[in-house]
N, CA, C and O atoms as a Tinker XYZ file with bonds, in Angstrom:
   436  protein
     1  N     17.532000   73.684000   92.590000    73     2
     2  CA    17.199000   72.347000   92.669000    64     1     3
     3  C     15.877000   72.379000   93.338000    63     2     4     5
     4  O     15.687000   73.170000   94.262000    81     3
     5  N     14.908000   71.532000   92.915000    73     3     6
     6  CA    13.544000   71.524000   93.384000    64     5     7
     7  C     13.618000   70.405000   94.538000    63     6     8     9
     8  O     14.379000   69.439000   94.578000    81     7
     9  N     12.681000   70.766000   95.420000    73     7    10
    10  CA    12.502000   69.893000   96.648000    64     9    11
    11  C     11.443000   68.814000   96.247000    63    10    12    13
    12  O     10.462000   69.133000   95.575000    81    11
    13  N     11.666000   67.473000   96.689000    73    11    14
    14  CA    10.699000   66.539000   96.571000    64    13    15
    15  C      9.908000   66.391000   97.764000    63    14    16    17
    16  O     10.402000   66.308000   98.889000    81    15
    17  N      8.533000   66.355000   97.482000    73    15    18
    18  CA     7.768000   66.204000   98.813000    64    17    19
    19  C      6.860000   64.895000   98.598000    63    18    20    21
    20  O      6.230000   64.587000   97.587000    81    19
    21  N      6.956000   64.231000   99.775000    73    19    22
    22  CA     6.100000   62.926000   99.822000    64    21    23
    23  C      4.771000   63.092000   99.775000    63    22    24    25
    24  O      4.309000   64.052000  100.393000    81    23
    25  N      3.935000   62.272000   99.096000    73    23    26
    26  CA     2.546000   62.403000   98.907000    64    25    27
    27  C      1.684000   61.621000   99.846000    63    26    28    29
    28  O      0.727000   62.133000  100.427000    81    27
    29  N      2.079000   60.234000   99.998000    73    27    30
    30  CA     1.295000   59.373000  100.729000    64    29    31
    31  C      2.015000   58.358000  101.262000    63    30    32    33
    32  O      2.958000   57.875000  100.635000    81    31
    33  N      1.633000   57.886000  102.560000    73    31    34
    34  CA     2.344000   56.684000  103.196000    64    33    35
    35  C      1.292000   55.790000  103.764000    63    34    36    37
    36  O      0.453000   56.281000  104.519000    81    35
    37  N      1.266000   54.566000  103.479000    73    35    38
    38  CA     0.260000   53.581000  103.886000    64    37    39
    39  C      0.892000   52.497000  104.720000    63    38    40    41
    40  O      1.991000   52.062000  104.374000    81    39
    41  N      0.361000   52.083000  105.658000    73    39    42
    42  CA     0.715000   50.905000  106.523000    64    41    43
    43  C     -0.201000   49.777000  106.317000    63    42    44    45
    44  O     -1.403000   49.979000  106.486000    81    43
    45  N      0.256000   48.505000  105.941000    73    43    46
    46  CA    -0.584000   47.494000  105.517000    64    45    47
    47  C     -0.353000   46.226000  106.501000    63    46    48    49
    48  O      0.776000   45.758000  106.648000    81    47
    49  N     -1.386000   45.743000  107.107000    73    47    50
    50  CA    -1.126000   44.516000  107.940000    64    49    51
    51  C     -1.288000   43.231000  107.179000    63    50    52    53
    52  O     -2.171000   43.144000  106.326000    81    51
    53  N     -0.496000   42.250000  107.437000    73    51    54
    54  CA    -0.675000   41.030000  106.725000    64    53    55
    55  C     -0.132000   39.821000  107.508000    63    54    56    57
    56  O      1.060000   39.676000  107.779000    81    55
    57  N     -0.967000   39.097000  107.795000    73    55    58
    58  CA    -0.783000   37.897000  108.689000    64    57    59
    59  C     -0.035000   38.298000  109.910000    63    58    60    61
    60  O      1.118000   37.925000  110.125000    81    59
    61  N     -0.729000   39.081000  110.715000    73    59    62
    62  CA    -0.245000   39.631000  112.009000    64    61    63
    63  C      1.187000   40.484000  111.859000    63    62    64    65
    64  O      1.697000   40.887000  112.905000    81    63
    65  N      1.751000   40.727000  110.776000    73    63    66
    66  CA     2.944000   41.245000  110.653000    64    65    67
    67  C      2.691000   42.688000  110.061000    63    66    68    69
    68  O      1.898000   42.863000  109.136000    81    67
    69  N      3.347000   43.623000  110.595000    73    67    70
    70  CA     3.064000   45.146000  110.082000    64    69    71
    71  C      4.058000   45.319000  109.046000    63    70    72    73
    72  O      5.261000   45.332000  109.306000    81    71
    73  N      3.527000   45.470000  107.723000    73    71    74
    74  CA     4.303000   45.784000  106.713000    64    73    75
    75  C      4.044000   47.318000  106.285000    63    74    76    77
    76  O      2.933000   47.808000  106.085000    81    75
    77  N      5.086000   47.877000  106.200000    73    75    78
    78  CA     5.034000   49.347000  105.882000    64    77    79
    79  C      5.425000   49.461000  104.471000    63    78    80    81
    80  O      6.505000   49.050000  104.048000    81    79
    81  N      4.462000   50.068000  103.699000    73    79    82
    82  CA     4.864000   50.391000  102.300000    64    81    83
    83  C      4.823000   51.860000  102.011000    63    82    84    85
    84  O      3.830000   52.519000  102.318000    81    83
    85  N      5.797000   52.359000  101.470000    73    83    86
    86  CA     5.994000   53.845000  101.242000    64    85    87
    87  C      5.335000   53.996000   99.805000    63    86    88    89
    88  O      5.938000   53.587000   98.812000    81    87
    89  N      4.144000   54.564000   99.718000    73    87    90
    90  CA     3.686000   54.905000   98.212000    64    89    91
    91  C      3.836000   56.125000   98.187000    63    90    92    93
    92  O      2.873000   56.856000   98.419000    81    91
    93  N      5.171000   56.673000   97.879000    73    91    94
    94  CA     5.436000   57.866000   97.913000    64    93    95
    95  C      5.446000   58.500000   96.324000    63    94    96    97
    96  O      6.178000   58.046000   95.444000    81    95
    97  N      4.551000   59.568000   96.136000    73    95    98
    98  CA     4.475000   60.159000   94.885000    64    97    99
    99  C      5.069000   61.516000   95.216000    63    98   100   101
   100  O      4.696000   62.265000   96.119000    81    99
   101  N      6.164000   61.738000   94.245000    73    99   102
   102  CA     6.665000   63.061000   94.432000    64   101   103
   103  C      6.537000   63.989000   93.299000    63   102   104   105
   104  O      6.550000   63.596000   92.133000    81   103
   105  N      6.401000   65.343000   93.679000    73   103   106
   106  CA     6.182000   66.334000   92.734000    64   105   107
   107  C      7.510000   67.321000   92.708000    63   106   108   109
   108  O      7.971000   67.811000   93.739000    81   107
   109  N      8.023000   67.530000   91.482000    73   107   110
   110  CA     9.194000   68.461000   91.357000    64   109   111
   111  C      8.746000   70.022000   91.485000    63   110   112   113
   112  O      9.505000   70.931000   91.824000    81   111
   113  N      7.300000   70.167000   91.133000    73   111   114
   114  CA     6.764000   71.416000   90.991000    64   113   115
   115  C      5.529000   71.361000   91.858000    63   114   116   117
   116  O      4.440000   71.173000   91.314000    81   115
   117  N      5.621000   71.522000   93.256000    73   115   118
   118  CA     4.526000   71.465000   94.153000    64   117   119
   119  C      3.881000   72.923000   94.177000    63   118   120   121
   120  O      4.624000   73.904000   94.154000    81   119
   121  N      2.570000   73.056000   94.220000    73   119   122
   122  CA     2.016000   74.465000   94.364000    64   121   123
   123  C      2.139000   74.850000   95.690000    63   122   124   125
   124  O      2.108000   74.027000   96.605000    81   123
   125  N      2.282000   76.077000   95.865000    73   123   126
   126  CA     2.181000   76.668000   97.304000    64   125   127
   127  C      0.802000   77.040000   97.730000    63   126   128   129
   128  O     -0.166000   76.942000   96.976000    81   127
   129  N      0.742000   77.447000   98.886000    73   127   130
   130  CA    -0.663000   77.591000   99.488000    64   129   131
   131  C     -1.374000   78.874000   98.856000    63   130   132   133
   132  O     -2.571000   78.900000   98.569000    81   131
   133  N     -0.526000   79.888000   98.684000    73   131   134
   134  CA    -1.295000   80.932000   97.971000    64   133   135
   135  C     -1.758000   80.582000   96.656000    63   134   136   137
   136  O     -2.761000   81.207000   96.311000    81   135
   137  N     -1.329000   79.799000   95.872000    73   135   138
   138  CA    -1.784000   79.235000   94.617000    64   137   139
   139  C     -3.029000   78.525000   94.757000    63   138   140   141
   140  O     -3.938000   78.767000   93.963000    81   139
   141  N     -3.184000   77.624000   95.733000    73   139   142
   142  CA    -4.283000   76.779000   96.072000    64   141   143
   143  C     -5.407000   77.677000   96.457000    63   142   144   145
   144  O     -6.538000   77.528000   95.994000    81   143
   145  N     -5.088000   78.621000   97.316000    73   143   146
   146  CA    -6.125000   79.476000   97.766000    64   145   147
   147  C     -6.716000   80.442000   96.695000    63   146   148   149
   148  O     -7.893000   80.800000   96.732000    81   147
   149  N     -5.806000   80.855000   95.711000    73   147   150
   150  CA    -6.294000   81.543000   94.603000    64   149   151
   151  C     -7.187000   80.884000   93.705000    63   150   152   153
   152  O     -8.170000   81.443000   93.218000    81   151
   153  N     -6.822000   79.577000   93.455000    73   151   154
   154  CA    -7.786000   78.683000   92.568000    64   153   155
   155  C     -8.994000   78.430000   93.306000    63   154   156   157
   156  O    -10.035000   78.439000   92.649000    81   155
   157  N     -9.060000   78.215000   94.498000    73   155   158
   158  CA   -10.323000   77.858000   95.245000    64   157   159
   159  C    -11.126000   79.182000   95.346000    63   158   160   161
   160  O    -12.346000   79.046000   95.260000    81   159
   161  N    -10.701000   80.300000   95.496000    73   159   162
   162  CA   -11.325000   81.565000   95.385000    64   161   163
   163  C    -12.061000   81.825000   93.995000    63   162   164   165
   164  O    -13.191000   82.301000   93.892000    81   163
   165  N    -11.278000   81.457000   93.001000    73   163   166
   166  CA   -11.955000   81.733000   91.629000    64   165   167
   167  C    -12.978000   80.788000   91.352000    63   166   168   169
   168  O    -14.000000   81.161000   90.775000    81   167
   169  N    -12.799000   79.458000   91.740000    73   167   170
   170  CA   -13.944000   78.367000   91.598000    64   169   171
   171  C    -15.137000   78.741000   92.670000    63   170   172   173
   172  O    -16.316000   78.599000   92.347000    81   171
   173  N    -14.804000   79.161000   93.792000    73   171   174
   174  CA   -16.013000   79.335000   94.807000    64   173   175
   175  C    -16.726000   80.624000   94.279000    63   174   176   177
   176  O    -17.947000   80.632000   94.435000    81   175
   177  N    -16.180000   81.675000   93.701000    73   175   178
   178  CA   -16.826000   82.841000   93.399000    64   177   179
   179  C    -17.448000   82.940000   91.946000    63   178   180   181
   180  O    -18.082000   83.932000   91.586000    81   179
   181  N    -17.241000   81.944000   91.215000    73   179   182
   182  CA   -17.810000   82.061000   89.732000    64   181   183
   183  C    -19.156000   82.118000   89.759000    63   182   184   185
   184  O    -19.750000   81.518000   90.654000    81   183
   185  N    -19.818000   82.801000   88.845000    73   183   186
   186  CA   -21.312000   82.940000   88.671000    64   185   187
   187  C    -21.976000   81.738000   88.079000    63   186   188   189
   188  O    -23.089000   81.353000   88.435000    81   187
   189  N    -21.182000   81.111000   87.079000    73   187   190
   190  CA   -21.725000   79.885000   86.456000    64   189   191
   191  C    -21.609000   78.697000   87.404000    63   190   192   193
   192  O    -20.857000   78.741000   88.378000    81   191
   193  N    -22.318000   77.693000   87.128000    73   191   194
   194  CA   -22.289000   76.471000   87.849000    64   193   195
   195  C    -21.231000   75.611000   87.403000    63   194   196   197
   196  O    -20.735000   74.767000   88.150000    81   195
   197  N    -20.866000   75.788000   86.218000    73   195   198
   198  CA   -19.729000   74.875000   85.492000    64   197   199
   199  C    -18.791000   75.631000   84.812000    63   198   200   201
   200  O    -19.207000   76.542000   84.096000    81   199
   201  N    -17.433000   75.395000   84.915000    73   199   202
   202  CA   -16.403000   76.050000   84.275000    64   201   203
   203  C    -15.324000   75.132000   83.802000    63   202   204   205
   204  O    -14.936000   74.190000   84.495000    81   203
   205  N    -14.843000   75.404000   82.631000    73   203   206
   206  CA   -13.761000   74.430000   82.036000    64   205   207
   207  C    -12.511000   74.939000   82.476000    63   206   208   209
   208  O    -12.355000   76.067000   82.942000    81   207
   209  N    -11.497000   73.965000   82.297000    73   207   210
   210  CA   -10.046000   74.242000   82.836000    64   209   211
   211  C     -9.550000   75.632000   82.056000    63   210   212   213
   212  O     -9.040000   76.601000   82.620000    81   211
   213  N     -9.800000   75.514000   80.724000    73   211   214
   214  CA    -9.364000   76.762000   79.845000    64   213   215
   215  C     -9.846000   78.081000   80.411000    63   214   216   217
   216  O     -9.108000   79.051000   80.580000    81   215
   217  N    -11.101000   78.046000   80.682000    73   215   218
   218  CA   -11.873000   79.127000   81.223000    64   217   219
   219  C    -11.095000   79.660000   82.634000    63   218   220   221
   220  O    -10.664000   80.799000   82.810000    81   219
   221  N    -11.033000   78.534000   83.587000    73   219   222
   222  CA   -10.425000   78.765000   84.816000    64   221   223
   223  C     -9.094000   79.329000   84.770000    63   222   224   225
   224  O     -8.836000   80.252000   85.543000    81   223
   225  N     -8.124000   78.858000   83.891000    73   223   226
   226  CA    -6.942000   79.458000   83.569000    64   225   227
   227  C     -6.950000   80.992000   83.176000    63   226   228   229
   228  O     -6.076000   81.777000   83.541000    81   227
   229  N     -8.052000   81.334000   82.378000    73   227   230
   230  CA    -8.208000   82.756000   81.930000    64   229   231
   231  C     -8.613000   83.572000   83.010000    63   230   232   233
   232  O     -8.234000   84.742000   83.077000    81   231
   233  N     -9.424000   83.009000   83.951000    73   231   234
   234  CA    -9.981000   83.789000   85.233000    64   233   235
   235  C     -8.923000   84.054000   86.358000    63   234   236   237
   236  O     -9.084000   84.896000   87.241000    81   235
   237  N     -7.801000   83.229000   86.228000    73   235   238
   238  CA    -6.822000   83.394000   87.474000    64   237   239
   239  C     -6.097000   84.590000   87.236000    63   238   240   241
   240  O     -5.648000   84.876000   86.126000    81   239
   241  N     -5.949000   85.419000   88.420000    73   239   242
   242  CA    -5.363000   86.599000   88.402000    64   241   243
   243  C     -3.803000   86.574000   88.143000    63   242   244   245
   244  O     -3.214000   87.623000   87.885000    81   243
   245  N     -3.122000   85.327000   88.218000    73   243   246
   246  CA    -1.839000   85.118000   87.868000    64   245   247
   247  C     -1.830000   83.731000   86.918000    63   246   248   249
   248  O     -2.757000   82.921000   86.926000    81   247
   249  N     -0.774000   83.619000   86.205000    73   247   250
   250  CA    -0.635000   82.410000   85.411000    64   249   251
   251  C     -0.162000   81.339000   86.267000    63   250   252   253
   252  O      0.723000   81.453000   87.115000    81   251
   253  N     -0.877000   80.190000   85.957000    73   251   254
   254  CA    -0.384000   79.014000   86.821000    64   253   255
   255  C     -0.007000   77.874000   85.887000    63   254   256   257
   256  O     -0.744000   77.562000   84.952000    81   255
   257  N      1.116000   77.267000   86.135000    73   255   258
   258  CA     1.862000   76.143000   85.463000    64   257   259
   259  C      0.559000   75.039000   85.324000    63   258   260   261
   260  O     -0.229000   74.904000   86.259000    81   259
   261  N      0.442000   74.365000   84.211000    73   259   262
   262  CA    -0.585000   73.471000   84.004000    64   261   263
   263  C     -0.471000   72.197000   84.953000    63   262   264   265
   264  O     -1.427000   71.672000   85.524000    81   263
   265  N      0.661000   71.848000   85.014000    73   263   266
   266  CA     0.754000   70.589000   86.053000    64   265   267
   267  C      0.557000   70.932000   87.286000    63   266   268   269
   268  O      0.022000   70.104000   88.025000    81   267
   269  N      0.932000   72.208000   87.800000    73   267   270
   270  CA     0.539000   72.578000   89.061000    64   269   271
   271  C     -1.077000   72.597000   89.281000    63   270   272   273
   272  O     -1.647000   72.150000   90.276000    81   271
   273  N     -1.659000   73.165000   88.225000    73   271   274
   274  CA    -3.145000   73.330000   88.260000    64   273   275
   275  C     -3.851000   71.901000   88.416000    63   274   276   277
   276  O     -4.859000   71.715000   89.098000    81   275
   277  N     -3.179000   70.926000   87.688000    73   275   278
   278  CA    -3.790000   69.552000   87.732000    64   277   279
   279  C     -3.707000   69.021000   89.226000    63   278   280   281
   280  O     -4.621000   68.352000   89.707000    81   279
   281  N     -2.574000   69.352000   89.924000    73   279   282
   282  CA    -2.337000   68.884000   91.246000    64   281   283
   283  C     -3.290000   69.489000   92.191000    63   282   284   285
   284  O     -3.889000   68.841000   93.049000    81   283
   285  N     -3.414000   70.840000   91.988000    73   283   286
   286  CA    -4.522000   71.529000   92.885000    64   285   287
   287  C     -5.885000   71.043000   92.574000    63   286   288   289
   288  O     -6.689000   70.896000   93.495000    81   287
   289  N     -6.199000   70.789000   91.386000    73   287   290
   290  CA    -7.620000   70.295000   90.976000    64   289   291
   291  C     -7.763000   68.993000   91.561000    63   290   292   293
   292  O     -8.810000   68.730000   92.154000    81   291
   293  N     -6.833000   68.134000   91.469000    73   291   294
   294  CA    -6.863000   66.758000   92.106000    64   293   295
   295  C     -7.100000   66.778000   93.698000    63   294   296   297
   296  O     -7.934000   66.034000   94.212000    81   295
   297  N     -6.350000   67.635000   94.415000    73   295   298
   298  CA    -6.471000   67.818000   95.844000    64   297   299
   299  C     -7.793000   68.393000   96.210000    63   298   300   301
   300  O     -8.386000   67.954000   97.195000    81   299
   301  N     -8.280000   69.322000   95.501000    73   299   302
   302  CA    -9.730000   69.761000   95.531000    64   301   303
   303  C    -10.724000   68.728000   95.446000    63   302   304   305
   304  O    -11.645000   68.655000   96.260000    81   303
   305  N    -10.565000   67.876000   94.428000    73   303   306
   306  CA   -11.534000   66.744000   94.094000    64   305   307
   307  C    -11.455000   65.723000   95.191000    63   306   308   309
   308  O    -12.478000   65.134000   95.541000    81   307
   309  N    -10.193000   65.461000   95.800000    73   307   310
   310  CA   -10.168000   64.411000   96.872000    64   309   311
   311  C    -10.670000   64.965000   98.194000    63   310   312   313
   312  O    -11.124000   64.185000   99.031000    81   311
   313  N    -10.619000   66.151000   98.405000    73   311   314
   314  CA   -11.258000   66.916000   99.559000    64   313   315
   315  C    -12.712000   67.266000   99.402000    63   314   316   317
   316  O    -13.232000   68.032000  100.214000    81   315
   317  N    -13.369000   66.774000   98.449000    73   315   318
   318  CA   -14.711000   66.946000   98.088000    64   317   319
   319  C    -15.197000   68.324000   98.052000    63   318   320   321
   320  O    -16.233000   68.709000   98.595000    81   319
   321  N    -14.207000   69.198000   97.231000    73   319   322
   322  CA   -14.682000   70.667000   97.159000    64   321   323
   323  C    -15.202000   70.950000   95.778000    63   322   324   325
   324  O    -16.003000   71.862000   95.572000    81   323
   325  N    -14.719000   70.122000   94.789000    73   323   326
   326  CA   -15.175000   70.210000   93.466000    64   325   327
   327  C    -15.556000   68.923000   92.972000    63   326   328   329
   328  O    -15.257000   67.911000   93.605000    81   327
   329  N    -16.212000   68.873000   91.861000    73   327   330
   330  CA   -16.589000   67.497000   91.119000    64   329   331
   331  C    -16.351000   67.784000   89.711000    63   330   332   333
   332  O    -16.722000   68.863000   89.248000    81   331
   333  N    -15.731000   66.861000   88.946000    73   331   334
   334  CA   -15.621000   66.923000   87.433000    64   333   335
   335  C    -16.767000   66.330000   86.727000    63   334   336   337
   336  O    -17.062000   65.149000   86.910000    81   335
   337  N    -17.436000   67.099000   85.919000    73   335   338
   338  CA   -18.494000   66.812000   85.162000    64   337   339
   339  C    -17.972000   66.659000   83.720000    63   338   340   341
   340  O    -16.823000   67.000000   83.438000    81   339
   341  N    -18.831000   66.138000   82.797000    73   339   342
   342  CA   -18.467000   66.270000   81.317000    64   341   343
   343  C    -18.431000   67.641000   80.747000    63   342   344   345
   344  O    -17.767000   67.892000   79.741000    81   343
   345  N    -19.091000   68.472000   81.335000    73   343   346
   346  CA   -19.109000   69.939000   80.814000    64   345   347
   347  C    -17.907000   70.677000   81.617000    63   346   348   349
   348  O    -17.583000   71.797000   81.222000    81   347
   349  N    -17.311000   70.171000   82.593000    73   347   350
   350  CA   -16.306000   71.048000   83.334000    64   349   351
   351  C    -16.059000   70.778000   84.716000    63   350   352   353
   352  O    -16.082000   69.610000   85.105000    81   351
   353  N    -15.835000   71.680000   85.469000    73   351   354
   354  CA   -15.612000   71.749000   86.996000    64   353   355
   355  C    -16.718000   72.339000   87.661000    63   354   356   357
   356  O    -17.204000   73.377000   87.213000    81   355
   357  N    -17.133000   71.839000   88.596000    73   355   358
   358  CA   -18.203000   72.432000   89.508000    64   357   359
   359  C    -17.902000   72.453000   90.972000    63   358   360   361
   360  O    -17.590000   71.406000   91.539000    81   359
   361  N    -17.984000   73.666000   91.658000    73   359   362
   362  CA   -17.813000   73.803000   92.999000    64   361   363
   363  C    -18.933000   73.207000   93.775000    63   362   364   365
   364  O    -20.083000   73.555000   93.507000    81   363
   365  N    -18.684000   72.284000   94.773000    73   363   366
   366  CA   -19.812000   71.663000   95.504000    64   365   367
   367  C    -19.578000   71.793000   96.896000    63   366   368   369
   368  O    -20.489000   71.327000   97.580000    81   367
   369  N    -18.567000   72.318000   97.557000    73   367   370
   370  CA   -18.373000   72.384000   99.034000    64   369   371
   371  C    -19.338000   73.627000   99.490000    63   370   372   373
   372  O    -19.327000   74.692000   98.872000    81   371
   373  N    -20.082000   73.419000  100.506000    73   371   374
   374  CA   -20.920000   74.408000  101.170000    64   373   375
   375  C    -20.587000   74.501000  102.623000    63   374   376   377
   376  O    -20.533000   73.532000  103.380000    81   375
   377  N    -20.358000   75.798000  102.966000    73   375   378
   378  CA   -19.941000   76.016000  104.365000    64   377   379
   379  C    -21.248000   76.630000  105.153000    63   378   380   381
   380  O    -21.106000   77.018000  106.312000    81   379
   381  N    -22.416000   76.702000  104.553000    73   379   382
   382  CA   -23.515000   77.274000  105.122000    64   381   383
   383  C    -23.848000   76.552000  106.479000    63   382   384   385
   384  O    -24.148000   75.358000  106.449000    81   383
   385  N    -23.803000   77.267000  107.717000    73   383   386
   386  CA   -24.175000   76.682000  108.917000    64   385   387
   387  C    -25.660000   76.229000  109.067000    63   386   388   389
   388  O    -25.982000   75.338000  109.854000    81   387
   389  N    -26.423000   76.795000  108.384000    73   387   390
   390  CA   -28.001000   76.358000  108.387000    64   389   391
   391  C    -28.047000   75.111000  107.692000    63   390   392   393
   392  O    -28.750000   74.244000  108.211000    81   391
   393  N    -27.424000   74.818000  106.579000    73   391   394
   394  CA   -27.439000   73.689000  105.830000    64   393   395
   395  C    -26.950000   72.546000  106.762000    63   394   396   397
   396  O    -27.591000   71.507000  106.926000    81   395
   397  N    -25.659000   72.845000  107.410000    73   395   398
   398  CA   -25.131000   71.785000  108.154000    64   397   399
   399  C    -26.066000   71.317000  109.404000    63   398   400   401
   400  O    -26.155000   70.139000  109.749000    81   399
   401  N    -26.734000   72.367000  110.021000    73   399   402
   402  CA   -27.589000   72.062000  111.069000    64   401   403
   403  C    -28.860000   71.196000  110.606000    63   402   404   405
   404  O    -29.304000   70.245000  111.251000    81   403
   405  N    -29.333000   71.628000  109.497000    73   403   406
   406  CA   -30.555000   70.916000  108.908000    64   405   407
   407  C    -30.147000   69.383000  108.516000    63   406   408   409
   408  O    -30.986000   68.489000  108.634000    81   407
   409  N    -28.947000   69.138000  108.087000    73   407   410
   410  CA   -28.445000   67.828000  107.744000    64   409   411
   411  C    -28.278000   66.977000  109.193000    63   410   412   413
   412  O    -28.556000   65.789000  109.354000    81   411
   413  N    -27.815000   67.791000  110.071000    73   411   414
   414  CA   -27.543000   67.003000  111.433000    64   413   415
   415  C    -28.866000   66.666000  112.158000    63   414   416   417
   416  O    -29.062000   65.635000  112.802000    81   415
   417  N    -29.749000   67.676000  111.966000    73   415   418
   418  CA   -30.997000   67.451000  112.655000    64   417   419
   419  C    -32.161000   66.623000  111.833000    63   418   420   421
   420  O    -33.192000   66.181000  112.341000    81   419
   421  N    -31.801000   66.519000  110.565000    73   419   422
   422  CA   -32.781000   65.784000  109.626000    64   421   423
   423  C    -32.763000   64.233000  110.004000    63   422   424   425
   424  O    -31.953000   63.726000  110.780000    81   423
   425  N    -33.739000   63.590000  109.363000    73   423   426
   426  CA   -33.642000   62.184000  109.496000    64   425   427
   427  C    -33.645000   61.486000  108.081000    63   426   428   429
   428  O    -34.044000   62.008000  107.040000    81   427
   429  N    -33.088000   60.114000  108.236000    73   427   430
   430  CA   -32.821000   59.437000  107.020000    64   429   431
   431  C    -34.053000   58.625000  106.623000    63   430   432   433
   432  O    -34.612000   57.931000  107.473000    81   431
   433  N    -34.520000   58.686000  105.309000    73   431   434
   434  CA   -35.686000   58.013000  104.831000    64   433   435
   435  C    -35.342000   56.537000  104.411000    63   434   436
   436  O    -36.224000   55.798000  103.972000    81   435
């Protein structure tokens, strides 16, 4: 038996009354942390700037269920680590401390 995992819970205020809506999206096949890290490492270490989903599947060291891969890619997109382009997927997350310092010290035009 598979375990169902809640995805989201939102509380909405309406006319001074707190209304709690459970917008739960459940997945029967949730990816584990090792699978998410494996996909992140492949995307982060690729030489090209764009990769297709089919090419990503070929480069993964282990086979990943397509539905699990879609869940992982949605998570990475929502956490601003990747972006979907017409040509494929691009890694955009940058952890360079010099870039972060330049952004924080820079000024807005």
